[in-house]
C-alpha positions in Angstrom: -5.4 -6.7 -16.6 -6.9 -4.2 -14.2 -8.0 -3.3 -10.8 -11.5 -3.6 -9.5 -13.1 -0.3 -8.7 -16.5 -1.4 -7.3 -18.7 -4.3 -6.6 -20.2 -6.1 -9.5 -23.9 -5.5 -10.3 -25.5 -8.9 -10.4 -28.6 -9.4 -12.7 -30.2 -12.8 -12.1 -32.1 -14.1 -15.1 -33.9 -17.3 -16.0 -31.0 -19.7 -16.8 -28.2 -17.3 -16.7 -26.8 -14.5 -14.6 -25.3 -11.2 -15.9 -22.7 -9.1 -14.2 -21.7 -5.5 -14.8 -18.3 -4.5 -13.5 -16.3 -1.3 -13.8 -12.6 -2.0 -14.1 -9.6 0.2 -14.4 -6.6 -0.6 -16.5 -3.0 -0.3 -15.1 -2.8 3.0 -17.1 -5.9 4.4 -15.4 -8.5 3.9 -18.2 -11.9 2.8 -17.0 -14.0 0.2 -18.9 -17.1 -1.9 -18.4 -17.1 -5.6 -18.4 -20.4 -7.3 -19.2 -20.4 -10.9 -18.2 -22.9 -13.6 -19.0 -22.6 -16.8 -16.8 -24.7 -20.0 -17.2 -24.4 -23.6 -16.2 -23.6 -26.1 -18.9 -24.7 -29.7 -19.1 -21.7 -30.8 -17.0 -22.8 -28.5 -14.2 -19.9 -26.1 -14.7 -20.2 -22.4 -15.5 -19.6 -21.0 -18.9 -18.8 -17.3 -19.1 -18.8 -14.9 -22.0 -17.4 -11.4 -21.5 -17.6 -8.2 -23.4 -15.4 -5.2 -22.6 -16.7 -1.8 -23.4 -14.3 1.0 -23.1 -15.3 4.4 -21.7 -15.0 6.1 -25.1 -17.4 3.6 -26.7 -20.1 3.5 -24.0 -22.2 6.3 -25.3 -22.5 4.7 -28.8 -23.4 1.3 -27.1 -26.2 2.9 -25.0 -27.5 4.7 -28.0 -27.7 1.5 -30.0 -29.5 -0.3 -27.1 -32.0 2.6 -27.1 -32.6 2.1 -30.8 -33.2 -1.7 -30.6 -35.1 -1.7 -27.3 -38.5 -0.8 -28.9 -38.2 -3.8 -31.2 -38.2 -5.9 -28.1 -41.1 -4.1 -26.6 -38.9 -2.3 -24.0 -38.7 1.4 -23.3 -35.5 2.7 -22.0 
């Protein structure tokens, strides 16, 4: 779909790893890809991806700020 702009940010967690990548579409629109990767019982990696477009990022960040205190986290 798009071209890579920068290196992925890798976030190691307990039994999974998260990656944040900024991508650019063929038309020049930038978007964020949030990937969760974890090993399944067969030893292969399952990946789930969410694409967040530039125009939606502010709303997503605001929603995270609202729910973070429920998890005991200050952003």
